[in-house]
C-alpha positions as CSV (number, residue, x, y, z in Angstrom):
1,W,118.6,106.1,66.2
2,N,119.3,107.6,62.8
3,I,118.2,107.2,59.2
4,A,120.8,104.5,58.5
5,S,119.6,102.4,61.5
6,A,116.0,102.8,60.5
7,G,116.8,101.9,56.9
8,A,118.7,98.8,58.0
9,V,115.8,97.6,60.3
10,C,113.3,98.3,57.5
11,L,115.4,96.2,55.0
12,S,115.6,93.4,57.5
13,L,111.8,93.4,58.0
14,I,111.2,93.5,54.3
15,A,113.5,90.6,53.8
16,Q,111.5,88.6,56.4
17,A,108.3,89.5,54.7
18,I,109.1,89.0,51.0
19,R,111.8,86.4,51.5
20,D,113.6,85.3,48.3
21,H,112.2,88.3,46.3
22,I,114.6,90.7,48.1
23,V,117.8,88.9,47.0
24,A,118.2,90.1,43.4
25,P,117.6,93.8,44.1
26,V,120.0,93.8,47.1
27,L,122.7,91.9,45.2
28,I,122.5,94.5,42.4
29,Y,123.0,97.2,45.0
30,V,125.8,95.4,46.8
31,E,127.7,94.6,43.5
32,K,127.4,98.3,42.5
33,N,128.6,99.7,45.8
34,I,130.9,97.2,47.6
35,L,134.0,98.7,45.9
36,A,132.9,102.3,45.7
37,Q,135.3,105.1,46.5
38,D,132.9,106.6,49.0
39,W,133.2,104.6,52.3
40,R,129.5,105.3,53.0
41,N,128.5,103.3,49.9
42,R,130.8,100.4,50.9
43,E,129.4,100.3,54.4
44,A,125.9,100.5,53.1
45,A,126.5,97.6,50.7
46,L,127.8,95.5,53.6
47,M,124.9,96.4,55.8
48,A,122.4,95.6,53.1
49,F,123.8,92.2,52.6
50,G,123.9,91.4,56.3
51,Q,120.3,92.6,56.8
52,I,118.8,90.2,54.3
53,L,120.4,87.0,55.6
54,D,117.4,86.3,57.9
55,G,114.5,86.0,55.5
56,P,115.2,84.3,52.2
57,K,115.7,80.6,52.0
58,Q,119.3,79.5,52.6
59,D,119.6,78.1,49.1
60,A,118.7,81.4,47.6
61,L,121.6,83.0,49.4
62,M,124.2,80.3,49.5
63,N,125.9,81.1,46.1
64,P,126.0,84.9,46.8
65,V,127.4,84.2,50.3
66,E,130.1,82.0,48.9
67,K,131.1,84.6,46.3
68,A,130.9,87.6,48.6
69,L,132.6,86.2,51.8
70,P,136.2,86.6,50.5
71,L,135.5,90.2,49.6
72,F,133.8,90.9,52.9
73,I,136.9,89.4,54.7
74,Q,139.1,91.9,52.7
75,S,136.8,94.7,53.9
76,L,138.1,94.0,57.4
77,N,141.2,95.9,56.2
78,D,139.3,98.9,54.8
79,A,140.7,102.4,55.6
80,H,137.4,103.4,57.3
81,L,136.5,102.1,60.7
82,L,132.8,101.9,60.1
83,V,133.4,99.8,57.0
84,K,135.5,97.4,59.0
85,D,132.9,97.2,61.8
86,T,130.1,96.5,59.4
87,A,132.2,93.9,57.5
88,A,132.8,92.1,60.9
89,W,129.1,92.3,61.7
90,T,128.1,91.0,58.3
91,I,130.6,88.1,58.5
92,A,129.2,87.2,61.9
93,R,125.7,87.1,60.5
94,I,126.9,84.9,57.7
95,C,128.5,82.6,60.2
96,E,125.3,82.6,62.3
97,F,123.1,81.5,59.4
98,F,125.5,79.7,57.0
99,A,128.6,78.3,58.9
100,H,127.2,74.7,58.7
101,L,126.9,75.0,54.9
102,L,130.1,76.8,54.0
103,P,133.0,74.9,52.4
104,A,136.0,74.4,54.7
105,Q,138.3,76.7,52.7
106,L,136.0,79.6,53.2
107,L,135.8,79.0,56.9
108,Q,139.6,78.8,57.1
109,M,139.8,82.3,55.6
110,L,138.3,83.5,58.8
111,C,141.1,82.1,61.0
């Protein structure tokens, strides 16, 4: 257990509690950090996105998921192993909650 794990669990619980209200602040954070030079920022952005998927309504997240998924797939090729690992986890969470709603071309990118 560490600070990053505790923060991730906390964010997930907040997302479940306040639902759609978590989306905008987290998206601002993700957009600011997903391409950061520091791998820790990239990994944290991926983790934040993945943690809020179970809370808000699917329609509140559908557009951000569709826009972000190609970038998350690219993150599977990141130079840092933890970024790759968190990208894979976040993509798995997206598939868990949104696979039935995603356009076929996005799903094909995963093959």
